C-alpha positions in Angstrom: 4.9 22.0 4.4 1.9 20.8 2.2 1.1 21.5 -1.4 -2.4 20.1 -0.8 -3.1 22.6 2.0 -1.7 25.4 -0.1 -4.1 24.3 -2.9 -7.0 24.3 -0.5 -6.0 27.9 0.5 -6.1 28.9 -3.1 -9.6 27.4 -3.5 -10.8 29.2 -0.4 -9.4 32.5 -1.8 -11.1 32.0 -5.1 -7.8 31.9 -7.0 -8.5 28.5 -8.6 -11.5 26.4 -9.3 -11.7 22.9 -7.8 -10.1 20.3 -10.0 -9.9 16.7 -8.6 -7.0 15.9 -10.9 -5.0 18.8 -9.5 -6.0 17.8 -5.9 -4.6 14.3 -6.5 -1.4 15.7 -8.0 -1.0 18.0 -5.0 -1.3 14.9 -2.7 1.4 13.1 -4.8 3.7 16.1 -4.3 3.1 16.0 -0.5 4.1 12.3 -0.6 7.3 13.3 -2.3 7.9 16.1 0.2 7.5 13.7 3.1 10.1 11.4 1.6 12.4 14.3 1.0 12.0 15.8 4.5 12.7 12.4 6.1 15.7 11.4 3.9 18.1 11.3 6.8 15.5 10.3 9.5 17.0 6.8 10.0 20.4 8.2 11.0 21.1 8.9 14.7 21.2 12.6 15.3 24.4 13.2 17.1 27.8 14.9 16.4 29.4 11.7 15.1 26.6 11.1 12.6 26.8 14.7 11.4 30.5 14.4 10.8 30.0 11.1 9.0 27.3 12.6 6.8 29.7 15.3 5.6 32.1 12.5 4.5 29.6 10.5 2.4 27.0 11.2 -0.3 23.8 13.0 0.6 20.8 10.7 1.0 19.0 10.0 -2.2 15.2 10.7 -2.5 12.9 9.1 -5.0 11.9 11.8 -7.4 8.6 12.9 -9.0 7.7 13.1 -12.7 4.3 14.7 -13.4 2.9 14.9 -16.9 -0.3 15.9 -18.6 -1.7 18.0 -21.4 -0.9 21.7 -22.0 -2.5 24.1 -19.5 -3.5 21.5 -16.9 -1.9 23.3 -14.0 1.5 21.5 -13.8 3.5 24.7 -13.6 1.2 26.2 -10.9 1.6 23.1 -8.8 5.4 23.1 -9.3 5.5 26.7 -8.1 3.4 25.9 -5.1 5.8 23.0 -4.1 8.8 25.4 -4.4 7.1 28.0 -2.3 6.4 25.4 0.4 10.0 24.2 0.6 11.7 27.7 0.6 15.1 26.2 1.0 18.3 28.0 0.0 19.4 24.9 -2.0 16.1 24.5 -3.8 16.3 25.4 -7.4 13.4 25.8 -9.9 14.4 26.1 -13.5 13.0 25.7 -17.0 14.4 22.5 -18.5 15.5 24.2 -21.7 17.5 26.8 -19.7 19.0 24.1 -17.5 20.3 22.1 -20.5 21.8 25.2 -22.0 23.6 25.8 -18.7 24.8 22.2 -18.6 26.3 22.5 -22.1 27.9 25.8 -21.2 29.5 24.2 -18.1 30.7 21.3 -20.1 32.3 23.6 -22.7 34.0 25.6 -19.9 35.5 22.4 -18.5 36.7 21.2 -21.9 38.2 24.5 -22.7 40.3 24.4 -19.5 41.8 21.1 -20.5 43.6 19.1 -17.8 43.1 15.5 -16.9 39.4 15.4 -16.2 38.1 12.1 -17.4 34.4 12.6 -16.5 33.3 16.1 -17.4 29.6 15.3 -16.9 30.3 13.9 -13.5 32.3 17.0 -12.5 29.4 19.2 -13.6 26.9 17.0 -11.6 29.1 17.4 -8.5 29.1 21.2 -8.9 25.3 21.2 -9.1 24.9 18.8 -6.2 27.1 21.1 -4.1 24.7 23.9 -4.8 21.4 22.1 -4.9 19.4 19.7 -2.7 16.1 19.9 -4.7 16.0 20.5 -8.4 12.6 21.3 -10.0 12.4 21.2 -13.8 9.4 22.7 -15.6 8.4 21.4 -19.0 10.9 18.6 -19.5 11.0 17.7 -23.2 13.8 16.4 -25.4 14.1 17.2 -29.1 17.9 17.7 -29.3 20.2 14.8 -29.8 23.0 16.5 -27.8 20.6 16.7 -24.8 19.3 13.1 -25.4 22.7 11.6 -25.2 23.7 13.1 -21.9 20.4 13.2 -20.0 20.5 9.6 -18.6 24.0 9.9 -17.2 23.3 13.4 -15.9 20.2 12.4 -14.0 21.9 9.3 -12.6 24.9 11.3 -11.4 22.8 14.1 -9.9 20.7 11.6 -7.9 23.8 9.7 -6.8 25.0 13.1 -5.5 21.9 13.4 -3.4 19.9 15.8 -5.6 16.2 15.2 -5.5 14.5 15.8 -8.8 10.9 16.9 -9.5 9.9 17.4 -13.2 6.8 18.4 -15.1 6.2 17.5 -18.8 3.6 17.4 -21.5 4.9 13.9 -22.4 4.6 10.5 -20.8 8.0 9.0 -20.1 7.7 6.5 -22.9 7.0 9.3 -25.4 10.0 11.4 -24.6 12.3 12.0 -27.6 9.9 9.9 -29.8 11.3 9.3 -33.3 14.5 11.1 -32.3 17.9 10.2 -33.8 19.6 7.3 -32.1 16.6 6.9 -29.8 17.8 3.5 -28.7 20.6 5.1 -26.8 18.0 7.3 -25.0 15.8 4.4 -23.9 17.9 3.6 -20.8 17.1 7.1 -19.5 13.4 6.3 -19.7 13.9 3.1 -17.7 16.0 5.0 -15.2 13.3 7.6 -14.8 10.6 5.1 -14.2 12.8 3.2 -11.7 13.8 6.3 -9.7 10.8 8.7 -9.9 7.1 8.4 -9.2 5.2 9.0 -12.4 2.0 11.0 -11.9 -0.5 11.7 -14.7 -2.4 15.0 -14.3 -5.6 13.8 -16.0 -7.5 17.1 -16.0 -10.1 17.8 -18.7 -9.5 21.5 -18.3 -7.0 23.5 -20.4 -6.4 26.5 -18.1 -3.8 28.0 -20.5 -6.4 28.0 -23.4 -8.9 29.5 -21.0 -6.5 32.3 -20.1 -6.0 33.1 -23.8 -9.7 32.9 -24.6 -10.8 35.0 -21.7 -8.1 37.7 -22.0 -7.7 37.7 -25.8 -4.6 37.9 -27.9 -4.8 41.4 -29.3 -4.5 44.4 -26.9 -5.0 48.0 -27.9 -4.5 51.0 -27.9 -0.9 51.4 -26.7 -0.8 52.6 -23.1 -0.4 51.4 -19.5 -3.7 49.4 -19.5 -2.9 47.4 -22.6 0.6 46.8 -21.4 -0.7 45.5 -18.1 -3.1 43.2 -19.9 -0.5 41.6 -22.1 1.9 41.4 -19.2 -0.7 39.6 -17.1 -1.3 37.1 -19.9 2.4 36.5 -20.4 2.8 35.8 -16.7 -0.3 33.5 -16.7 1.3 31.4 -19.5 4.8 31.3 -18.1 4.0 31.0 -14.4 7.1 31.6 -12.2 9.5 30.0 -14.7 12.1 32.7 -14.2 11.9 34.6 -17.5 15.1 36.2 -18.8 16.2 38.3 -21.7 17.9 36.4 -24.6 19.7 36.9 -27.9 18.3 34.4 -30.3 20.9 33.2 -32.8 19.4 33.5 -36.3 22.6 32.5 -38.2 25.2 34.4 -40.1 26.6 35.9 -36.8 23.3 37.7 -36.3 20.9 37.6 -33.3 17.4 38.6 -32.4 17.0 40.4 -29.1 14.2 38.9 -27.0 12.9 41.1 -24.1 12.0 38.1 -22.0 11.4 34.4 -22.5 10.8 31.2 -20.4 12.2 29.0 -23.2 8.8 28.4 -24.9 7.2 31.9 -25.1 9.0 35.0 -26.3 8.2 38.8 -25.9 9.8 41.0 -28.6 9.6 44.6 -29.7 8.0 45.5 -33.1 11.0 47.8 -33.8 13.4 44.9 -33.5 11.3 42.6 -35.7 10.1 45.0 -38.4 12.0 48.3 -38.4 15.4 46.6 -38.5 16.6 44.8 -41.6 14.9 41.5 -40.9 13.5 38.8 -43.1 12.0 35.3 -43.3 15.2 33.7 -42.1 14.9 35.6 -38.8 11.2 34.8 -38.4 11.8 31.1 -39.2 14.4 31.0 -36.4 11.9 32.5 -34.1 9.3 29.8 -35.0 11.9 27.1 -34.4 12.7 28.4 -31.0 9.3 29.3 -29.5 5.7 28.1 -29.3 4.2 31.5 -28.8 5.4 35.0 -29.8 4.3 38.3 -28.1 4.9 41.3 -30.3 4.8 44.7 -28.5 4.3 48.3 -29.7 2.9 47.6 -33.1 2.1 51.0 -34.7 -0.6 52.0 -37.2 1.2 51.9 -40.6 0.7 54.0 -43.7 2.6 54.6 -47.0 5.6 55.9 -45.1 5.9 52.6 -43.3 5.9 50.3 -46.3 9.1 48.5 -45.3 7.9 47.9 -41.8 4.5 46.7 -43.2 6.1 44.2 -45.6 8.2 42.8 -42.8 5.2 42.6 -40.5 3.2 40.7 -43.2 6.1 38.3 -43.6 6.3 37.8 -39.9 2.6 37.0 -39.7 2.8 34.6 -42.6 5.7 32.8 -41.1 4.1 32.4 -37.7 0.8 31.3 -39.4 2.5 28.7 -41.6 4.4 27.4 -38.5 1.2 27.2 -36.5 2.3 29.5 -33.7 0.3 31.5 -31.1 0.7 35.2 -31.7 -0.1 37.8 -29.1 0.0 41.5 -30.1 -0.1 44.9 -28.4 -0.9 47.5 -31.0 -2.0 51.1 -31.6 -5.4 49.9 -33.0 -7.5 46.9 -34.1 -6.1 44.6 -36.8 -8.5 46.0 -39.5 -7.2 49.5 -38.9 -3.6 48.7 -38.6 -2.8 49.7 -42.2 -4.4 52.9 -43.6 -2.5 53.1 -46.9 -3.4 52.1 -50.4 -0.4 50.5 -52.0 -0.5 47.3 -50.1 -4.2 47.2 -49.3 -4.9 44.0 -51.3 -1.9 42.2 -49.8 -2.8 43.3 -46.3 -6.3 41.7 -46.6 -4.6 38.3 -46.6 -2.6 39.3 -43.5 -5.7 40.6 -41.8 -7.6 37.3 -42.5 -4.7 35.4 -40.9 -4.5 37.7 -37.9 -8.2 37.2 -37.2 -8.0 33.4 -37.6 -5.0 33.3 -35.2 -7.2 34.9 -32.6 -10.0 32.4 -32.9 -10.7 29.8 -30.2 -10.4 27.0 -32.8 -6.8 28.1 -33.8 -5.7 28.5 -30.2 -7.2 25.1 -29.2 -5.3 23.4 -32.0 -2.0 25.1 -31.5 -1.9 24.6 -27.7 -2.3 20.8 -27.9 
């Protein structure tokens, strides 16, 4: 198995352009794979050794932490590594989704009661029994609940023989920067540096921005072709992160249905966002949860759609003020989206913002 060879195959097929930084990162992944493959190589291969191995911890492999700017190819390389391994106990998961799972498992254990002294250790054992290789995409920490358990969790996972590979936009020392009680998080950074090879993907190219710039962020008219175009862009941005549907909690016992998300980008229906009784509170929750929002099936609106139009304008204003990336599939171009008179003046402001949010300058700033 070799990520470097798989990368060369992509080059030969014209699927990627040569990037020396990506080639170096692929070689670093190969070095990790060699360690992981040979983790039990020093043991004699006989029946007695196999029986002993079942009675002790799995061998620990030094992990890999790869960081770099947005759109540099980290997710693509992670996906290539996972495809090369193809193991039944190899798991690739978005970091945000994994931490939600950890908190859910912890809650389940606490709810059962009993005499369990180390809930986190018990969860780590469950995961170690299911997983040999754990691959995290987009590791970042902005929640104090995550920050406080991350160090012990990683330590217990690795003690259980789980090899860890992670990608991130942040250097280890910049994780959870300026976070609450960060001093309690610093031991995790030291642990990470001591137990994982840290690789900087120093590419000058932002392939995610290139995808947005080349494909555009406004697709029309509604139909199979425009759906395919937006779907292709969504897949290009999310990679193989394992997108799922979700129900975003917006407070007050209410939720916002998300068609699919990878934890950073969300695909939603116009009807959910603008035909239902929604407001700024819902849209603010959307901005807090995601970096980019895909809105599907936006119709042309007239006087009979004034409520939907007002909500759409509020949605655009909220996304604009929060500096988010907006991708839309609509019945027509932005300037023809509203053909009424009552809100013509107000819509001009929305139109101006929609056009600015499609500009290369906006996308370049918001993807940093």
